[in-house]
N, C-alpha and C positions, 0 to 999 in steps of 0.2 A: 437470324444472328448465327454466325458460324461458331463451331465448337473448337476451332483450331486456336488453342491458347497461345501459340507462338506468334500469331499474327493479329490477334484481336485482344482488346483490353476494355473491360468495363470499369468506368471510373465514377466515383461519387461526385455528385454536383447538385446544383439546385434544380428543382423541378422546372421544366420548361425547355430543356435541351437534351437531345440525345447525345450521350457521351460515349457511345459505342465507337471506340477509336481504333483505327487500324494503322499499322506502320510495319516496316520491315525491321524486325527486331534483330535478326541475326546478321544483317548486312549493314555496317556502319556507313554513314554518308560520306563519300570521298570528295564531295564538291566544294567543301570549305575547309579552311584551316583556322581553327579557333585560337591556336597558340599565339599568333601574332596580333589578334584583335585587341586584347587588353593593352599591350604596349602601344598600339596605334591610338586607342582611345585616350590613354594617359598622355601620349605625345600631343595629340590635338588639344585636349582640354587643359593640359598643363600650359601650353603656349597661350591659350585663351585666358587662363587665370593670370599669367604673367602680364598680359596686356591690360587686364582689368585692374590689377594692383598698380601698374604704372599710371593708369588714368586716375584711379581713386586717390593715390598719393600725390597726384599732380606732378609726377616726374615728367610726364608728357602732357602738355596742355591740349585743349580741344582744337586749337588752331594747328598745332603740330600734328595731331592725329588726322586732321583733315588733309594735310599734305601727304601723309602716309597712305590715306585712302585713295587719293588721286593717283599716286604711283601704282598702287595695286590694281585699280580698275582701268587705268588708261595706258599702262605700260606692261606690267608683268602678266596680267591675265590675257590681254590681246596677243602677246607674244606666245604664251602657252597654247592658246587656241589655234593660232596660225600654224604653229609647229605640228600639232597633233592632227589637224585637219589635212595637212599635206601628207603626213605619214599614214593616214587612216587606210586600213585594208577593208574595202567594201566586200571582198569575196567571202569573208568569214562572218558577215553580219547575218543574223537571223532576223529577217525583216518583220515577221509577225510580232516579235518582241517590241520593235520600234513602234509599230502601229498600235500595239496594246497600250504602251505608255502615252502615245499621242491621244488616243481615245480617252484614257483615264484623265489626263490633264485637261482636255477640252471639256469633259463632263463636269469635273469639279469646278473649273473656271466658270462655266455658264450657270451651274447650280448656285454658286456663291453670288454671281452677278445678278441673277434674277431675284433671288431672295433679298439681296440688299436693295435693289430697286423697288421692291414691294414694301419693305419695312422702313427704310430710311426716310428722313424728312426731306422735303423738296429743296431746302436750302443747301444741302450737301449730298444729295442722292447720287449724282453721277460720279463725283470724285470718290466717294466711299465705294461704289460698285467697282470702279477701276482698280483702286489700290487694294481692296480686300481680295479681289479675284487674283491679282498678281501675287499677293501674300500667300494665298493657298496653293499656288502652283509653281512658283519659282523656288527651287531648292538650292541649297548651298552645295552644289555638285562638286566644285573643284577644290575649295579650301578644306572642307570637312568630309565630303563624300568620297572623293578619290582616294585619300589615304586609307580609309576603312575598306573600300572595295579592293584595294591593292593588298591589304593585309589578309583578306579573306580568300581571294580568288587567284592571286598571282601564280601560285604554285599548282593550281588545279585547272582553272579556266582563265588563262591570261587574256583571252579575247574579250572577256567581259569588261575589261578596263576601258576599251575604246567606246563602249556604249555610252559612257559618261559624256563623251564629246559629240556623240550623235543625238542624244536626248536633249542636251542643254539648248540647242537652237530652237527646239519646239516652243519653249517659253520666250526666248529672246526675239525670235523673228515672227512667230505666229500669234502668240497670246498677248505678250506685253504691248504691242501696238494697239490692240483693241482696248486694253486698260488705259493706255495713254490717251486714246480718243475720248473715252468717257471723262477723263480728267480735264482735257482741253474743252470739252463741251461745258463742264461745270465752270471752268474759268471764264468762258465766253458769256455764260449766263450771269455770273457774278459781276462782270464788268458792265453789263447793261448795254454794250455796244452791239446791238442786234443787226446793225447795218452790214456787219462783216459777213461775207458770203461763206456758205458751207464749204465751198471748194478750198477756201483759205484754211479752214480748220483741218481738212484732210491733208493739205500741204504741210501744215505745222506738225501734224502727227508723223507724216512720212519723214520730214526733216529731223524730227526728234529721234526717230528710230535710226536714221542713217548717221546722225551725229554720234551715236553710241559706238565707241571704238570696239566694243566686244562684238556687236552685230557686224560691223564693217570688216573686222578681221576674220570672222567666220566665213563671210562671203568670199573674201580674198583667198582664204585658205582652201575653200572648195575649188575655186578656179585654179589655184596653184597645184592642187592635188592632180588635176588632169594635165596641166601645162608642164609641170616638173616631173611627172611620172613617179610620184610617191618618193621623191628624193629631194632633200634640201641641199642646195649648193654649198660647198665647203666654206666659202667666204661668209655665208649667212649662219652656218650651223653654230659656231661658237657664240656669236652675238645673241642668237635666239635662245641658246641654252642658258646663257648668263641671266637673261631676263626671266625665262620660264622657271629656272630653278629657284629664283628669289621669291616666287609667288607663294609657295606653301607656308613658310614661317611668317612672312610679312602679312599675309591675308588673315591667318589665325590670330596674330598679335593685334591687328587692327580690329578684328571682331571683338576681342576682349576690351579694347579701348572704347568701342562704340557702345558697349553695354553699361558703361558707367552712368549711374543716375537715371537709367531709363525706367526702372520699376517704380521709382518715386513719382513719376509723371502720371502713373495710372490712377484714374479716378473711379468712383463707384459706378458711374454710368457707362464706363468702358468695359467693365468686367464681363457683362453678358456678351458683348461683341467679341471679346478676347476668347471666351470659352468656345463660342461657335467656330471661330477661325482656327483655334488650336485643334478642335475636333475634326474639322475638315482636313487639316494638314496632316495630322498624325494618326487619324483613324480611318476616315473615308478614303484618302488618297492611297495608302498601302493596300487596303482591301480591294479597291477597284482595280489597281494595277495588277494584283495577283489574279483576280477573277478574269480580267481581260486576257492575260497570258494563257490561262487555263482554257479559255474559249477559242482563242485565235491560233494558238500554236499547235495545230493539228498535223503539221508536216514533219514534226520531230519524231523520228522513229524510235529513239531511245527514251524510255520512260524515265530513266535517271536524269538525262539531260533536260527533259521537259520539267521534271520536278525542280531541278536546280535552277532553271531559268525562272520558274514561277516564284521560287523563294527569293531569288535575286530581285525580282520586280517588287516584292513586298518590302525588302530592305531598302530599295531605292525610294519607295514612297515614304519611308520614315525619315528621310533626310530633312533637316530643319530648313526654315526659311532663310534665304540669302540676305546678307546685310545690305545689298544694293537696293532692296525694297525701301529701306529707311531713307536712302538718298532720294528716291522718287517722292516719298512723302514730304521731305524737306523742300524739294523743288516745287511741288504744287501746294505746299503749306496746308496740308490736310491730313488729319488723323495720325499725326506723328506719334502721340502717346500710345495709341493702340498698336501701331506697327512696330515701334521699337520695343515695347514691353512684350509683345507677342514673339518677336525675334529672340529675345532672351529666354523666355519660357520654353518655346519650342526647341531651342538648342539644347537645353539641359534635360528636357523630358525625352528627347530622342535618344540620348546616350544609353539609359537603361533598357529602352525598348530594343535598340539594335543589339546590345550585348546579350540580353535574354533570348532574343530570336536566334542569334547565331549559336548560342550555347545549346539550345534545344535541337537545332539542325545538325549539330556535330556530335551529340552524345552517342557513344558507341553501343550503349545498351540501356534499356529502360525496364526495370522490374515492374510489371503491372500491379502487383500488390503494394509495392512501395508508392507508386503514383496514386493509387486509390487511397491509401492511408494519408498521404500528404495532402491531397485535396480535401479529404474528410476533416483532417486536423485544422486546415486553414479555415474551412467553413465553420467548424465548431468553435474555434477560438474567436473568430471575428463576431460570431453570434453572441457569445458571452459578453464581450465588450459593448457591443451595440445594444444588448438588452438593458444593461445598466444605464447607458446614455438615454435610451428611450423612456425608461421609468422616470428619470429625472425630467426629461422634456415634457412628458404628459403631466407630471405633477406641477410644473411651472405653468402650463396652459390652464390647468384647473384652478390653481391658486390666483392667477391673474384674471380669471373669469372671462377669458377671451373665447372659450369654447362655446359661449352662448350666442355669439354673433358670427356673421359671415365675414371672410371665408374660413375663419378658424374652425367653424363647425365641421367643415369638410376636411380640414387639415388634421384634426384630431383623429378622424377615421383612418387617414393615411398612416398616422403614427401607430394606431392600434394594429393595422395590417402588418406593418413592419415588425412590431413587437411579437405578434403571433408567429410570423415567419421565423424569427430567431428562436422562439420557444419550440417550434416544430423541428428546427434543425438540431437543437440540443437534444430533444427526445429521440430524433432519428439516429443520432450518434450511438445511442444505447440500444435502440430497437434492432438495428442491422446486425448487432452481435448476438442476437437471440433469434432462434427459429420460431418466431411468433407471428404467424401470418395476420392474425386479427390486429395485433398491435401495430404491425407495419402498415396495414390498410388505414387504420384510424390516424396514425401519424402522417401518412401520405395525404390523407384528406385535409388535415390541418395545414400542412405545408403548401399544398397545391392551391387551396382556396385563398389562404392569406397572401401567398406570393402573387397570384393572379390579381388579387385585389390591390396589392401595392403597385402592380403594373398599370392598373386602370385609373387609380385615383389622381396621379399627376395630370392626366388629360382632363379629368373632371374638374379639378381645381382651377386649371387654366381656363376652362370654359366658364366656370362660375365668375372668374375675374372679368371676363369679357362681358358677361351679362350684367354684372354689377356696375360696370363702367357705363353701360347704356341705360340701365334701370336701377336706380338707387336701392330699391327694395325688391328682392326676389322672394315672393311669398309662396309660390307653389313648388318651385324647383327643388328645395332641399330634400323632400321626401323622394322625389324621382331620382335625385343623385344618390341617395343612400341605397335605393333598390338596385341602381346600376352598379354602384361600387362594390356591393356585397352579393347581390343576387346573381349577376352574370358569372362571377368566379365560382359561386356555389353550384350553379347550373352546369357549367362545363365540367367541374369535378364530378358531379353526380352522373353525367353522361359517360364519363370515362369509367367510373366505378361499375355502372350497369352494363354497358356494352363492350367495354374494353376487356382485353385478355392480358393477364399479367405475364410478363416475360419471365420464363423460368430461369432459375439460378442467377438472378441479378440482385444486387444490393444497392443499385443506383436508383434513387427516387426520381431522377430525371428520365429514366428509361423504364419506369415501373410498368407502364402500359405501352411501351414501344413507340413505333412511328406515329400512330394517331395522337399520342400526347404531344409529340414535337410539332405536329401540324396545328393542333389547338393552340399551343404556345405561340407559334408564328402568327396566327390570325389575331390573337389578343394583343401581341406586341405591335403588329402593323397598325391595327385600328387605334390603339392608344397613342402611338407616335403621330399618326395622322391627325387625331383630335387635338392632342397637345400642341403639335407644331403649328397647325392652322390657328388655334386659339392664341398662341403666343404672338403670331404674326399680326393678327387682328388687334391684340392688346398693344403692340408696339406702335401702331399707327395713331399716335396721339398720346397725350398725357392727361391724367385726371388728378394730378397732384393739386392743381389749383382748386378744383371743385371740392376736393376732400377737405381742404383747410379753409375755404372761403367763408363757410357758415360760422365757424368759430371766430375768425378774424373780424367778421362784420359786427360781432357783439361789442367790440371794444374800439374799433377804428372810427375816427371821426372823418367821414367823407364830406359832409356838408354842415358847417357850423350852425347854420340857421335852423336846421332840423333836429339839433341835438337838445335833449332835455337836461343835459348836465351843464355846469357852469364853466365858461371859458377860463383858462388860467389868465390872470392879470398880473400886472406889475406888483411886486410885494409892497405892502403898506402896513400901517399899524392897525388897520381894521381887522378885528378878530373874526369877522364874518366873511372875510375874503377867502377865495378858493386857494387851495394848496398849489404851489408851483410844481411840486414833485410828490410822488407817492411816498408815504411814510409807513410802508409795510414793515420796514426794519430800519434801524438807525444806520446812516451811511458810514462806511469805513473812512477814516482819514486818509487823504492822499499824501504821498511822500512830500517832504518839505522842499525838495529840489524841483518839484513840478509846479506846484501852486499853493501858496499859503493863503492868498486872498480868496480863492475859490472855497477853501474849507470854511473860512469864516462866514462867507455869504451863505453857504449851504446850511451851516448850523443855525444862522439867524433865521433863515426861512423856515427851517424845521420847528424852531421855537414858536413861530407865529401861527402855526397850524393848530387849530383847536380840535378839528374832527379827524383824528388819526385813524386810518384803516388798518386793522390787524391783518396779518398774513393770511389767516384762514378765510377772511372776508374779502380779500382783494379780488376784483373781477379778473385781473390778468392771471393770477394764480389759479383761479377757477377755470379759466379758459385753457391753461396748460394741462390741468388735470383732465378736462374734457377731451382734449386732443389725445392725451395718453390713453384714455379709456376707449375712444373711438378709433384709435389707430388700427388700420387694416393691414399694415405691413405689406403693402403691395409689392414693393421691390424684393423683399425676402421671399415672398411666395413665387414671384416670377423666377428668381434665381434657383429656388428649390426645384420648381418644375423643369427648368432648363437642364440642371445637372442630372436629375433623374431621367429625363428624356435621352440624354447622352448614354446613360447606362442601359436604357431600353434599346437604343440603337446598337450597342455592343451585343446585347442578347439576341436581337434579331439577326445580326451578322453571324452569330454563332449558329443559330438555327438554320439559316440559309446555307451556310458553309457545310453543315452536316448533311442537309437534305440533298444538296447538289453535288457533293463529292463522296463517292463510295469509300474512298480512302482519304480522309481529311488531311493527313500529313501532320508533321510534328508541330508546325506553327499553330495548329489548333489548340495545343496545350496552353500556349500563352494566352489566347483569348479565353480559354476555359477558366484559368485561374483569375483572370481579370473579372469575368462575369461572376464568379463566386464571391469575390470581394465586393463587387458592385451590388449584388443581390442581398447579401447578408450584412453588408456594411452601410447600406443606404441610410440607416437610422443615424449614423454619425453625422451625415449632412444635415438631417433634421435637428440634431442636437446643436450643431455649430450655428445654425441660423435662428433657431427658436428656443434653445435650451438656456441661453444666458440672457434673460429678459432684462432690458436696460433699466426699467423703472422698478422692477421687483428685486433684482439681484445686484446688478453692476453698480448703479448709482448709490444705493444704500451702503454697499460694501466699501466703495471709494470714500463716501462721507465718513464712515466710522474709522476707516484706516487713516484718513486725513486728520480726524480729531485725535486719534490715538497718538500720532507722531508729531503733529504740529499744533494741536489745539492749545496747549499750555504755553508754548513758545510764542504764539501769535498774541495771546492775551498779555504776556509780559512785554514783548517788543513788537508792537504792531507796525510792520512794514518799515522799520528803520534801517535795516541792513539788507537792502535789495541788491541783487547782482548788478554789475555794471551794464550788462546787456539789456536787462529789463528797464533800468533807468534811462538808457539811451533811447530805447524804443518808445517809452512813454513820453519822454521829452520831445522827441521828433514828432510823434503823432499829435500831441497837444498843441504844439507850436505851429505846425504847418498843415495838418490834415483834418483836425477835428471839426473845424467850422464847416468845411465842405462835406464831410461825412454826415454831420447833423442835418445839413440841408438836403442831402440825397436820400437818407434812409430813415431818419427819425420821424415818427408820427405821434400825434396826440391821441392817447387812448384812455378810456375811462378805467379808473382803478377803484372807484368807490361811488357812492351816491352823489357826492358833490365834489369829487376830486378827479383830477386828470394827471397823467404823467406823459412826458415825452420819452418814448421808449422805441426799441427796435428789436427785430428778431436776430438771433445769432447767425442764422443762415444768410440773412441779408448782409450782415457785416462781412462774412466770409466772401460772398460774391463781390462786394464793393472793393475789398482789399485786393482782389485779383484784377478787377477792372482798372483800378488806378495804378497798378504795378507795384504795390507794396508787398505783394506775395505772388510767387510764381505758380502756386498750385493750391489745391484745397487743403492739404495737410499743413503747408506753410502758413496759410491764412489762419487756420484754426490755432496754430501755435502762436501767431502774432496776437490773436484775441486773448489767449490765455495770459500772455505777458502783460497786456493792458489791464486785465483783471487783477493780476498779482500786484501791479503797480498802482492800483486804486483808481485808474481812469474810468473803468466801468465795473458794474456789478449786476448780478442777477436781481430781478425785480423783487424777489422774496429772499435772496441770499441763501437759496437752498442748493443751487447747482453751480458748478464751475462753467467756464465758457465752453460751449459746444456748437458744432455746426448743425443746429436743429431749430425747431420752432419754439424755442424758449425765449422769454422776454428779458431784455437787458436795458439798462439806462446808463447814460454817462453821468459821472459824479460832478455835476456843475449845475 
């Protein structure tokens, strides 16, 4: 480590990364102009916001927006591409940059494609592989990327602007046809017409590519470049300028229009896919682009130009996904909700990343002490907040008694590791201010061991989920997992303490033992990512939701009436020994008068005929619900937690490799450094979000008490007499037109007592049914529909303890 304080900076950060950061402090970066970046971002996102407002307020309908999209994609953009391809100056092109972007895009494309083919179900494997690969590689180069590049580089490196037109055809001509081929293969498989020759599929793909006016005009533009000698004839210039100049504002406005209502289509099953795609687009792509330029651009004699081109590659990789990918999803009728929601999220996440990156690259001076204090302050503050959240989360896990069973037995260890990491960071904040070597070593031991443990546990939890999926009872592995989760980090820390040499004059716990510590961190991260990633892939190949719930369902479902020991429900009669037609766990609520008066009278009569009423505490269905709540493994939450933490591990690994492979990491490293600090010391917030608000222990009791506080007395005085018109219409429509079919499709006879049965259904079954028949367009809308039916008295929970939910709670129709 050099002693030249003008060129070197030691910065506080988490254990696991060398933060010995070098940059040219006295020479400001002249390669970018930050002054025009903020106005350019405001211009772009302001127009996008106007389009969104116009669509949300229905000023422009979806049909009209489709017409604007056709104009942008089939007239304005092709004219812009043709014009710039003709005027392109190949003499100033730095070809290693183009090859670097090409390799980066091809790498990400095939990585996403292969992983999707491995993970996705056979029913939609090929279409997902094609669309997801296109999503991760096709950037919004012209509508959003070009104005930003123009604002940053027009006054310093104007030749960088033409790279936008050179790089775009990489996706349009080379990669997109491969994605289209996968979509056509899926379409061919779904149609079942396997007599069609493969040459026909190839022909369809080629035709689909050639029909794209953007691809066609790129090819014509390249031909025109040589035929017209880089000059557009005067009779064409004004015409092309008119179309090309209309592209910018129209494209951004259309982008805003296309965002309306897209996030509402996102379902829980799509969240994991969306996280992976966004990570590939906004994390992997820019890092690979920058690394490829660093490796291939060896011919550039100027170190300043080389650094500027490398930074430009990073910024290009951050450009969000193009709206045209949504058009492809509509055309092939596949994964529309993931693509459209991902387009919205990637667009708005890219803005702060681009601005912060450009701001770091154009800062004229960085005070090393100020940067150290800033990073230390961020780590300290986030640790305090996370510590409080983790104490709450651990208390919830213990109070719910979930820690006694798998996989929560492993998850609680992850929470403790995260908590100890925060405690260590808080102590380190005070230890570095004192010249106490023993205290620093002890605090470093706590931070390093607990942080390494938090790196390892996500992979172990994912592995445990895979093993429990195949073997219901894992008897021997818990002890092995505990040794691996705490023993490996403690051993690595012990080796560093025994054999390592403390770096003199450093207050950075990440560089406390220098380069060996960084290498150890890299190995731990790589192994954990490999273990967690492979486990998540294995876990995704199939679903175990059915096996997890089937045992409880079998307790009450009547599969074969002849083998049942309970009495079949029969027609009501005056016989006091007859079986109940419905469960009497609680008296039914009266239905609104406008729906059915006769049904209320019938239900009341039947209730009066029942002699053996079953109390709510004795009802078998209520017991099954409680059993499901106790045995709930929360697999989806564990998968999501492991996935999000693995993304953080990937960022840490990128930071380590960046530092090990680049003697002078550059200013962009600061951005990754702060992100890793938040990811390491704030990972407990993810744990709190997923496990800290237990539904049965906290949320539902709170909602019930709040509901009783505000509505309890009113409901007793006026039970459902003043319902909103919307609820009345929904209940009336459902009762008159859909209820009989719904009962036929989802209602089953289940035992609710020793000699009683009830025709009931699961909340999740009704949500799925409502979507299938078209009464609801999505999961959220279907759940809202069910809540209206409950408020209108059409259905109720079997024990009247819960509102309607998209879950495995039992409900019955009030008839």
